[in-house]
C-alpha positions as CSV (number, residue, x, y, z in Angstrom):
1,M,53.7,176.4,127.1
2,D,55.3,174.9,124.2
3,K,57.6,177.2,122.2
4,L,56.7,177.5,118.6
5,L,58.4,175.9,115.9
6,I,58.3,177.3,112.4
7,I,59.6,175.7,109.2
8,V,59.8,178.0,106.3
9,I,60.0,176.6,102.6
10,V,61.0,178.7,99.6
11,V,61.0,177.2,96.1
12,M,63.3,178.9,93.5
13,C,63.2,177.2,90.4
14,N,65.8,176.7,87.6
15,K,65.3,174.7,84.6
16,G,63.6,171.4,84.6
17,C,62.0,171.9,87.9
18,M,58.4,171.6,88.9
19,V,57.0,174.2,91.3
20,K,54.4,174.4,93.8
21,A,54.6,178.2,94.1
22,G,51.7,180.1,92.8
23,T,49.8,183.4,93.3
24,D,46.3,181.8,94.5
25,F,45.5,179.4,97.0
26,V,42.5,178.1,98.7
27,L,42.8,176.0,101.8
28,T,41.4,175.0,105.1
29,F,42.2,173.6,108.5
30,T,40.6,170.2,109.3
31,Q,39.5,169.8,113.1
32,V,41.8,169.1,115.7
33,F,41.7,169.4,119.6
34,H,42.1,173.0,119.7
35,T,42.1,175.4,122.8
36,N,41.3,179.0,122.7
37,D,45.1,179.6,122.7
38,S,46.0,177.1,120.2
39,P,45.9,179.1,116.8
40,D,47.0,177.7,113.3
41,Y,49.7,179.2,111.2
42,L,50.5,180.2,107.6
43,I,53.9,180.4,106.4
44,L,54.2,182.7,103.3
45,T,57.5,182.9,101.4
46,P,58.0,184.6,98.0
47,T,60.0,182.7,95.7
48,T,61.3,185.7,93.5
49,D,63.8,188.3,94.4
50,Q,61.1,191.0,94.5
51,G,59.3,190.0,97.3
52,A,55.5,190.2,97.4
53,K,52.1,191.7,98.6
54,V,49.9,189.1,100.0
55,T,46.3,189.1,101.1
56,V,45.0,186.5,103.3
57,I,41.1,186.3,104.0
58,A,38.5,183.9,105.0
59,P,35.7,185.3,102.6
60,E,32.8,184.2,105.0
61,Y,34.8,184.9,108.3
62,P,36.4,188.1,107.6
63,D,36.2,188.9,111.4
64,L,38.5,185.9,112.0
65,V,41.1,186.4,109.2
66,S,41.7,189.6,106.8
67,T,45.1,190.9,106.3
68,T,47.6,192.0,103.6
69,I,51.1,191.8,104.3
70,I,54.1,193.2,102.5
71,I,56.9,190.5,102.4
72,A,60.5,192.0,101.6
73,P,62.9,190.0,99.3
74,G,64.6,187.2,100.9
75,E,62.0,187.1,104.0
76,T,59.1,185.1,105.0
77,H,56.1,185.9,106.9
78,T,54.5,183.7,109.5
79,L,50.7,184.5,109.9
80,R,48.8,183.5,113.0
81,I,45.3,182.1,112.3
82,N,42.5,182.3,115.0
83,G,41.9,178.8,116.1
84,A,38.1,179.3,115.4
85,M,38.8,179.0,111.4
86,A,39.5,175.3,112.0
87,M,36.5,173.0,111.4
88,N,34.6,171.5,114.1
89,Y,34.0,167.9,115.0
90,G,31.8,165.9,112.7
91,S,30.8,165.6,109.2
92,Y,29.2,168.6,107.8
93,I,29.7,171.6,105.5
94,D,30.9,175.0,106.6
95,R,32.3,177.9,104.8
96,K,35.8,178.1,106.6
97,A,38.1,178.3,103.4
98,I,40.8,180.7,103.5
99,R,42.0,182.4,100.4
100,V,45.5,183.5,99.9
101,T,46.5,185.7,96.8
102,S,49.8,187.3,96.1
103,T,51.2,189.6,93.5
104,R,54.2,187.4,92.8
105,D,54.7,183.8,93.2
106,I,54.9,182.3,96.7
107,T,54.7,179.3,98.7
108,V,52.3,178.6,101.3
109,V,52.8,176.2,104.1
110,G,49.8,175.3,106.6
111,M,50.7,174.4,110.2
112,S,48.1,172.6,112.1
113,T,48.3,172.5,116.0
114,E,46.2,171.0,118.7
115,T,46.4,171.1,122.4
116,W,45.2,167.8,124.3
117,K,44.0,168.1,127.9
118,G,46.9,169.8,129.0
119,A,49.6,167.6,127.7
120,G,50.9,170.2,125.5
121,T,50.7,171.2,122.1
122,S,51.3,169.1,118.9
123,Y,51.9,170.0,115.3
124,D,51.7,168.7,111.7
125,S,52.4,170.6,108.5
126,F,51.2,170.5,104.9
127,L,52.5,172.3,101.6
128,V,49.5,173.9,99.9
129,R,49.0,173.5,96.2
130,P,48.0,176.8,94.2
131,T,44.7,176.7,92.7
132,N,45.9,176.1,89.1
133,L,47.6,173.0,90.2
134,L,44.5,171.3,92.0
135,G,42.8,168.3,90.6
136,S,39.4,166.7,90.8
137,E,40.1,163.2,92.1
138,Y,41.7,162.0,95.2
139,Y,42.1,159.1,97.7
140,A,42.2,159.6,101.4
141,V,45.0,158.4,103.5
142,C,44.2,158.3,107.3
143,Y,44.9,155.8,110.0
144,Y,43.3,154.2,113.1
145,T,41.8,156.3,115.8
146,T,43.2,155.4,119.2
147,Y,41.1,158.0,121.4
148,N,37.3,157.5,122.2
149,V,36.7,161.2,121.0
150,A,39.2,161.0,118.0
151,G,38.2,161.0,114.5
152,S,39.6,159.8,111.0
153,T,39.2,162.9,108.7
154,F,38.6,163.5,104.9
155,A,37.9,166.9,103.7
156,V,37.5,169.0,100.5
157,V,37.4,172.5,99.6
158,A,35.5,173.9,96.6
159,T,37.3,176.6,94.7
160,S,34.3,177.5,92.4
161,N,30.6,177.7,92.6
162,D,28.2,174.7,91.8
163,T,30.9,172.0,92.4
164,V,29.4,168.5,92.8
165,V,31.5,166.3,94.9
166,S,30.9,162.5,95.2
167,I,32.7,160.7,98.0
168,T,32.6,157.2,98.0
169,L,33.3,155.7,101.5
170,T,35.8,152.8,101.8
171,T,34.9,149.4,101.9
172,S,37.9,148.2,103.8
173,E,36.5,149.1,107.3
174,D,33.1,148.9,108.9
175,V,32.5,152.6,108.5
176,T,29.5,154.4,109.5
177,V,29.2,158.2,108.9
178,E,26.2,160.6,109.7
179,F,25.9,163.4,107.4
180,D,22.8,165.6,107.2
181,N,20.9,163.2,109.4
182,V,21.4,160.2,107.0
183,S,23.5,157.4,107.9
184,Y,26.1,156.1,105.6
185,S,28.0,152.6,105.6
186,G,31.2,151.6,103.7
187,G,30.8,151.8,99.9
188,D,28.0,154.3,100.1
189,V,28.2,157.5,98.1
190,I,27.7,160.9,99.5
191,T,27.0,163.5,96.9
192,K,26.7,167.2,97.6
193,T,26.9,170.4,95.7
194,L,29.3,172.9,97.0
195,Q,29.7,176.8,96.5
196,Q,33.2,178.3,96.4
197,Y,34.7,178.5,99.8
198,D,32.8,175.6,101.1
199,V,34.4,173.0,103.2
200,L,33.0,169.5,103.3
201,Q,34.4,167.4,106.3
202,I,33.9,163.7,107.0
203,Q,34.8,162.6,110.3
204,T,34.4,159.2,111.9
205,R,35.7,156.7,114.3
206,S,36.5,154.4,111.6
207,D,39.7,154.5,109.2
208,L,38.6,156.4,106.3
209,T,41.7,155.2,104.1
210,G,40.8,154.3,100.6
211,S,37.8,156.7,100.3
212,H,37.3,158.3,97.1
213,V,36.4,161.9,96.0
214,I,35.6,163.0,92.6
215,A,34.4,166.3,91.6
216,N,33.2,168.4,88.4
217,N,35.6,171.2,89.3
218,P,39.2,171.3,90.9
219,I,39.0,171.0,94.6
220,A,41.5,170.8,97.4
221,A,41.6,167.7,99.6
222,Y,43.0,166.8,103.1
223,S,43.0,163.7,105.1
224,G,44.4,162.5,108.6
225,V,43.4,161.9,112.2
226,N,42.7,164.7,114.5
227,R,44.6,162.7,117.3
228,T,46.1,159.4,117.3
229,R,49.2,157.1,118.2
230,V,50.9,155.3,115.4
231,H,52.1,151.8,116.0
232,N,53.6,151.6,119.4
233,G,54.9,154.1,121.6
234,R,53.7,156.8,124.0
235,C,53.3,160.3,122.0
236,A,50.2,161.2,120.2
237,S,49.4,164.0,117.8
238,T,47.3,165.4,115.2
239,I,48.2,164.0,111.6
240,V,47.2,165.8,108.3
241,D,48.6,166.4,104.9
242,Q,47.1,167.7,101.8
243,L,46.6,165.1,99.2
244,P,48.0,165.2,95.6
245,P,45.4,164.6,92.9
246,V,45.6,161.1,91.0
247,N,47.2,162.5,87.9
248,V,50.4,163.2,89.8
249,W,51.0,160.0,91.4
250,G,54.0,157.9,90.4
251,K,55.3,154.3,90.1
252,E,58.7,154.8,91.9
253,Y,59.6,155.8,95.3
254,V,62.0,155.8,98.1
255,T,61.2,155.9,101.8
256,V,62.8,158.4,104.0
257,P,63.4,157.3,107.7
258,F,64.0,160.6,109.3
259,P,67.2,161.1,111.4
260,N,67.8,160.9,115.2
261,R,65.0,158.4,115.7
262,D,65.3,154.7,116.6
263,A,62.0,153.6,115.4
264,G,60.8,152.8,111.8
265,D,57.7,154.1,110.0
266,I,54.2,152.9,109.1
267,Y,53.6,153.1,105.3
268,R,50.4,153.0,103.4
269,V,50.3,152.2,99.4
270,L,47.0,152.8,97.7
271,A,46.0,152.0,94.2
272,R,44.0,153.8,91.9
273,W,43.9,151.3,88.9
274,A,42.9,147.6,89.2
275,N,45.6,144.8,89.5
276,T,48.3,147.2,90.6
277,A,51.4,145.1,91.6
278,V,53.7,146.4,94.1
279,Y,57.3,145.6,94.9
280,I,59.2,146.3,98.0
281,Q,62.6,145.5,98.9
282,G,62.5,142.7,101.5
283,V,58.8,142.5,101.3
284,D,56.8,139.8,99.3
285,P,55.1,141.3,96.2
286,F,51.4,141.9,96.5
287,L,48.5,143.0,94.2
288,L,46.1,145.7,94.8
289,L,43.1,144.4,93.1
290,K,40.7,147.2,92.6
291,P,40.8,151.0,93.0
292,G,40.9,152.3,96.6
293,D,42.7,148.8,97.6
294,W,45.6,149.6,100.0
295,K,48.1,147.9,102.1
296,E,50.1,148.8,105.4
297,F,53.5,147.7,106.4
298,Y,56.4,148.6,108.5
299,L,59.9,149.5,107.4
300,E,63.0,150.7,109.5
301,N,65.3,151.3,106.6
302,A,65.3,153.4,103.5
303,T,63.7,151.4,100.9
304,Y,62.8,151.5,97.2
305,I,59.3,150.6,96.2
306,R,58.0,150.2,92.7
307,A,54.6,149.7,91.5
308,T,53.4,148.5,88.0
309,K,50.8,151.5,87.8
310,P,50.7,154.8,89.8
311,V,50.0,154.7,93.4
312,Q,49.9,157.1,96.4
313,L,52.5,156.4,99.1
314,A,52.1,157.7,102.8
315,Q,54.6,157.6,105.4
316,L,53.4,157.7,109.0
317,S,56.2,158.3,111.6
318,V,55.6,156.2,114.7
319,S,54.9,157.4,118.1
320,G,58.1,158.0,120.1
321,Q,58.5,156.7,123.7
322,S,60.8,159.5,125.2
323,D,63.0,160.2,122.4
324,E,62.5,162.5,119.4
325,G,59.4,161.9,117.4
326,D,55.6,162.0,117.2
327,P,53.2,161.0,114.7
328,S,52.9,162.7,111.4
329,L,51.7,162.1,108.1
330,L,53.8,162.7,104.8
331,I,52.6,161.9,101.4
332,L,55.7,160.9,99.6
333,S,56.8,162.5,96.2
334,P,57.5,159.9,93.2
335,F,60.8,160.2,91.6
336,A,59.0,161.9,88.6
337,A,58.5,165.0,90.7
338,A,62.3,165.5,91.5
339,R,64.0,168.8,90.5
340,T,67.4,170.4,90.9
341,S,67.1,173.0,93.7
342,Y,65.4,174.0,96.9
343,V,65.5,177.0,99.0
344,F,64.0,177.0,102.6
345,G,64.5,178.7,106.0
346,V,64.0,177.8,109.7
347,S,62.7,180.1,112.5
348,G,62.2,178.7,116.0
349,T,63.4,178.4,119.5
350,G,63.5,175.7,122.3
351,T,64.8,172.1,121.6
352,W,63.3,171.4,118.1
353,R,65.7,170.0,115.7
354,Y,65.5,170.6,112.0
355,Y,66.6,168.6,108.9
356,A,66.5,168.5,105.2
357,S,66.3,164.9,103.9
358,I,67.5,164.7,100.3
359,V,67.0,161.5,98.2
360,I,69.5,161.5,95.5
361,K,71.7,159.1,93.3
362,E,74.8,158.2,95.2
363,S,77.1,159.1,92.1
364,H,75.6,162.6,92.4
365,M,76.2,163.3,96.0
366,D,79.4,165.1,95.7
367,G,77.7,167.6,93.7
368,L,75.4,168.6,96.4
369,I,75.6,172.5,97.5
370,F,74.2,173.7,100.5
371,N,74.5,177.4,101.3
372,N,77.1,177.8,98.6
373,Q,79.3,175.1,100.0
374,N,79.7,171.3,99.5
375,A,76.8,169.8,101.4
376,S,79.2,167.3,103.1
377,A,80.3,169.7,105.6
378,S,76.8,170.0,107.0
379,T,75.8,166.3,106.4
380,V,74.9,164.4,109.8
381,S,74.1,161.1,108.1
382,V,73.8,159.2,104.8
383,E,71.7,156.3,104.3
384,H,72.2,153.9,101.2
385,V,68.9,152.7,99.7
386,E,69.4,148.9,99.5
387,G,69.5,147.4,96.1
388,T,69.4,150.8,94.3
389,Q,71.8,153.6,93.3
390,Y,70.1,156.1,95.7
391,A,70.9,157.3,99.1
392,I,69.3,159.6,101.8
393,V,71.4,162.6,102.8
394,N,70.3,164.1,106.0
395,I,71.4,167.8,106.5
396,E,70.8,169.4,110.1
397,L,69.9,173.2,109.9
398,L,70.7,175.6,112.8
399,K,67.7,177.3,114.4
400,S,69.5,180.6,113.8
401,S,70.1,179.9,110.0
402,N,68.5,182.1,107.6
403,L,67.2,180.9,104.1
404,S,69.2,178.2,102.8
405,T,69.7,176.6,99.5
406,V,70.2,173.0,98.5
407,S,71.3,172.9,94.8
408,H,73.3,170.5,92.7
409,F,76.6,171.8,91.1
410,G,75.9,169.4,87.9
411,N,71.9,170.4,87.7
412,M,71.1,166.9,88.7
413,S,67.5,166.3,90.1
414,F,66.6,165.1,93.6
415,L,63.8,165.0,96.1
416,A,63.6,166.9,99.4
417,Y,61.7,166.8,102.5
418,M,61.6,168.8,105.8
419,Y,61.5,167.0,109.3
420,S,61.5,168.7,112.8
421,S,61.2,167.3,116.0
422,Q,61.7,167.3,119.7
423,N,60.4,165.0,122.5
424,C,57.0,164.0,121.5
425,R,56.8,166.7,118.7
426,A,57.2,166.1,115.0
427,M,56.2,167.5,111.8
428,A,57.2,166.6,108.2
429,N,56.1,167.6,104.8
430,S,57.4,167.3,101.2
431,L,59.1,170.3,99.6
432,E,57.6,169.2,96.3
433,T,55.3,167.0,94.3
434,A,54.8,167.3,90.7
435,A,53.1,170.6,89.4
436,S,51.3,168.9,86.6
437,T,50.1,165.8,84.9
438,L,52.8,162.9,85.2
439,F,51.0,160.5,83.2
440,A,47.8,160.4,81.1
441,P,44.6,159.0,82.3
442,C,44.2,155.3,81.5
443,A,41.3,152.7,81.9
444,P,42.3,149.0,81.7
445,T,40.9,147.3,78.4
446,S,40.9,143.9,77.1
447,G,42.5,143.7,73.5
448,Y,44.4,141.4,71.1
449,P,48.0,140.6,70.6
450,G,49.9,143.7,68.9
451,D,46.8,146.1,69.4
452,G,49.2,148.8,70.2
453,V,47.2,149.7,73.3
454,D,48.5,149.9,77.1
455,N,45.6,147.4,78.0
456,D,46.9,147.2,81.7
457,C,47.9,150.7,82.2
458,D,51.3,150.3,83.2
459,G,53.0,152.6,81.0
460,D,54.1,149.8,78.4
461,V,52.4,148.7,75.2
462,D,52.3,145.1,74.1
463,E,54.9,143.8,76.5
464,E,53.9,140.3,77.2
465,A,54.5,137.2,75.1
466,C,50.9,135.4,75.7
467,C,51.6,131.8,74.6
468,A,48.6,129.7,73.9
469,N,50.7,126.5,74.2
470,I,52.3,127.3,77.4
471,D,51.0,128.0,80.9
472,G,50.7,132.0,81.3
473,I,53.8,133.5,82.4
474,D,54.1,137.1,84.2
475,D,56.4,138.4,81.8
476,D,56.2,141.9,82.9
477,L,56.1,141.3,86.9
478,D,52.9,142.8,87.6
479,L,51.5,139.6,89.1
480,V,48.8,139.3,86.3
481,V,49.4,136.9,83.3
482,D,48.8,137.8,79.7
483,E,46.8,140.9,79.8
484,D,49.0,143.2,77.6
485,C,50.3,140.8,74.4
486,Y,52.4,141.2,71.5
487,A,52.0,139.7,68.0
488,P,54.6,137.6,66.4
489,P,57.1,139.7,64.3
490,G,55.6,141.2,61.0
491,V,52.1,139.9,61.9
492,E,49.0,142.0,62.2
493,M,46.2,140.5,64.3
494,G,42.6,141.7,64.8
495,S,40.2,141.9,67.5
496,G,38.2,138.8,65.8
497,S,41.2,136.6,64.8
498,E,40.6,133.0,64.8
499,Y,44.4,132.3,65.5
500,D,46.4,132.2,68.7
501,V,50.0,133.0,69.3
502,C,52.5,130.2,70.3
503,C,56.1,130.2,71.6
504,E,59.0,128.1,71.3
505,G,62.0,129.5,73.3
506,T,62.0,133.1,72.4
507,T,60.2,132.7,69.2
508,T,56.5,133.5,68.7
509,Y,54.3,132.2,65.8
510,L,50.7,132.2,64.6
511,C,49.0,128.8,65.6
512,K,45.6,127.6,65.8
513,E,44.0,125.1,68.6
514,T,42.6,121.9,67.2
515,I,41.2,118.8,68.4
516,R,42.9,115.7,67.6
517,K,40.8,113.5,65.4
518,G,38.1,111.4,67.3
519,H,38.6,112.8,70.6
520,F,35.2,113.6,71.8
521,K,33.5,112.6,75.1
522,R,30.1,110.7,74.9
523,I,27.8,112.6,77.2
524,G,24.7,110.6,77.1
525,D,21.6,109.7,75.0
526,G,19.4,112.4,73.6
527,K,19.8,115.8,71.7
528,Y,21.4,119.1,73.1
529,L,20.3,122.2,71.4
530,A,22.2,125.3,71.1
531,T,21.6,128.9,70.0
532,N,23.1,127.7,66.5
533,V,22.9,124.5,65.1
534,S,24.2,123.3,61.7
535,A,22.8,120.0,60.4
536,S,24.3,117.7,57.8
537,H,24.7,114.1,56.6
538,S,27.8,112.1,57.6
539,L,28.9,108.7,56.3
540,N,29.8,107.8,60.1
541,K,30.2,109.2,63.6
542,Q,34.1,109.9,62.8
543,Q,33.3,112.1,60.1
544,C,31.0,114.2,62.0
545,F,33.5,114.5,64.7
546,V,36.2,115.7,61.9
547,K,33.6,118.4,60.8
548,C,33.3,119.8,64.3
549,G,37.0,119.5,65.0
550,R,37.7,121.6,62.0
551,D,35.4,124.5,63.0
552,R,36.9,126.7,66.0
553,D,33.4,127.5,67.3
554,C,32.0,124.2,67.3
555,W,32.0,122.5,70.9
556,A,29.6,119.6,70.5
557,V,27.8,117.3,68.1
558,N,24.4,115.3,68.1
559,F,24.9,112.1,66.2
560,Q,22.5,109.2,65.0
561,A,23.6,106.2,62.9
562,S,21.3,106.2,60.0
563,S,21.5,106.6,56.2
564,G,19.9,108.8,53.8
565,N,19.0,111.2,56.4
566,V,20.3,114.2,58.4
567,N,22.4,112.5,61.3
568,C,25.1,115.0,62.2
569,E,24.2,118.3,64.0
570,L,27.2,120.7,64.9
571,L,26.4,123.0,67.9
572,Y,27.5,126.5,68.2
573,G,26.9,129.4,70.8
574,S,25.2,128.8,74.1
575,L,23.3,125.6,75.2
576,T,19.5,126.3,75.2
577,S,17.8,122.9,75.9
578,Y,17.8,119.1,76.1
579,S,15.4,116.8,74.1
580,L,15.2,113.1,75.2
581,D,15.5,111.2,71.8
582,M,17.0,107.7,72.2
583,N,17.9,107.5,68.6
584,W,20.4,110.4,68.9
585,S,23.6,110.7,71.2
586,H,25.5,113.6,72.4
587,Y,29.3,114.1,72.4
588,Q,31.2,117.1,73.5
589,Q,35.0,117.9,72.4
590,D,37.6,116.8,74.7
591,W,39.8,120.1,75.0
592,S,42.2,118.4,77.4
593,L,43.6,116.7,74.4
594,S,43.8,119.7,72.1
595,V,46.9,120.6,70.4
596,Y,48.4,124.0,69.0
597,A,49.3,123.6,65.2
598,P,51.4,126.1,63.5
599,L,50.0,127.8,60.5
C-alpha cells in the first residue's frame, strides 16, 4: 500500500499580499476510482500565531463527516475524509458538500485520492477558496479520457439556497451528457436550481474543456478527469483543481516546469472575451475568437505567456514512464496575484520528493529568504525564463522539515507553487491566486475614435491609430485591426461623425472620403429604387454625379437626358426594387477610385 504524502500550506500575509485564508469554506470531492480504503484528506492550517478551533461537517451526511479540532499555533492538522463522501460516477445532484468553519483564519487544502484496480493510489490536490472569495462564473478545464470507464468532470457547489446555475456545454467536442433522463449535446444549456450544500456534477467521456457555468449566487467550481494519461507515458492518475472565477484571471503568466522531470507539460489557455490574442515565446501568436475557445500546446521550458485580455491558463503535467511524475492539473496564477511571503510545511514518508517552485524577477533572487537563511543554500535549480527578466527557483524540501517560510528581504512579490512526486505519483497546486477582483467586468463594444472607452477589453483605452487612408494595422498586437481608435490631437469626434481619421507617418488628421469627379459605373438601363430618393433637375449627367459625390450617404444615381423635368435621382439607404424604364440609366459610385481629402 502506498505511503501517504501530505503537503501543508500556510499563508502568512504581510503588506501587499493577497490571501486565500478564511474562516468559512464549502467544498466537495469529485468522483474518482475509490475503494473502501481510499479516503480523501483535508489539510487544515492556521495562518495566525494563535491557532484555531476548526469544525468540519458534511451537513447532509454527518455520520460520515462531523468533527471539531483544536489546532495549536504553528501546527497543522490532516483530517481523513471517508471515501464515501466523494461523488459517484455520472451527471447528477447530491448533497455531498463539506463545510469547514474556523474561529480564526486558516487555509484548507483538499487531497483527492484514487485507487485503480490494484495499481496503487494516485493523488491530486487543490487549494480551497473561502466562501467570501468565490465567484459566480467559471470555465472548465479538463482533458481527454483515456480509459473506457473514465470521465471528464465539471462540478459546482452551492453555498446558499435558491442558487440557479446554468451550464453551457462546450462545442469544441462531440459532447453528450445524460442528466435527469434528458440528453444534452454540445452548446446545450443545463439549468438547475440548487439549495445550499447541493453538488451538481457533470461527467462524460467527452472533454468538457470550455464548458461555462454562471450562477445567481457565489458557487465553488471544480474540473478535471477521474483518471487519464496526459500526452505520452505510462502513468495515469486522477486530475482535479478548484477553478478560479473569471474575475481573477490575468493577462501575464510564466509556466513552471517542475524539477527532477525529463518531460515537458501540456498547457491549455482559455478565453472569456472575444478576440483574445495570445503570445507565447517560441509559438506563433493565435487568436481565441469567442468565449470558451481554448488552445492546447506543449512546452518543455519555462515560458512567458501574454494575452491581450484576461485568460485562464492550466498546466497538465505529462504522464511519466518510469521516472518521477504523474498527471496533475494546476491552474496557474497570473503575475497580478503575486505576494511577498509564503509559509508551508511537508509531512510524509516513503520516496516522495517535495519542492517549492518560485517565480521571481532575476534581479530579486538574492533577496529570497528560506527558513531565515538565504534561499541559495537550499536551491536545487534555477531556470531562466527566455526573453524575460524572470526565473524559476526550485527549492527541495526535507521530509522531516517543520513549517517553512519563503519571503523576500526587500519585500518584493513573487509567485509560489508546491509540487511533489515519486514514481508514477504527483500532485501540484498553487499557493495563491488573487483574493479579489483583478479587473473590472468588460463587454466589447463598437465605438468611435477617441470615445474614451476600452472597446476591445484589453485594459487600454483608444490605443490604435485607425487610418482610413491606409490598410489596417494591428497597432496593439492583439491580432484584430482598428477596434479601439484614438482621435487626432485636440479633436473631439462623435458617434455620428461624417469624418474619418487619416494618417501620414505618425501624424493623424481629420479627412473625408470623396469620389473623384465623374467616377461612376453604369450598371444598366432602368431605375433602381431605394428607401430614400432625392429627385432634382441637372443640366447634364456629370452634374448629377457631382451632387451624389458631395454627399457621403449617396451611393448611386438614376439619370435621364431630358430638359425641363426631374432627371437626376440620388439614392440613399437600402435598395428596394427595380423599374424597367428605358428612358433612365442607373449608375453606382466606383469606390475603388475614392480619395481621402484632408479638411
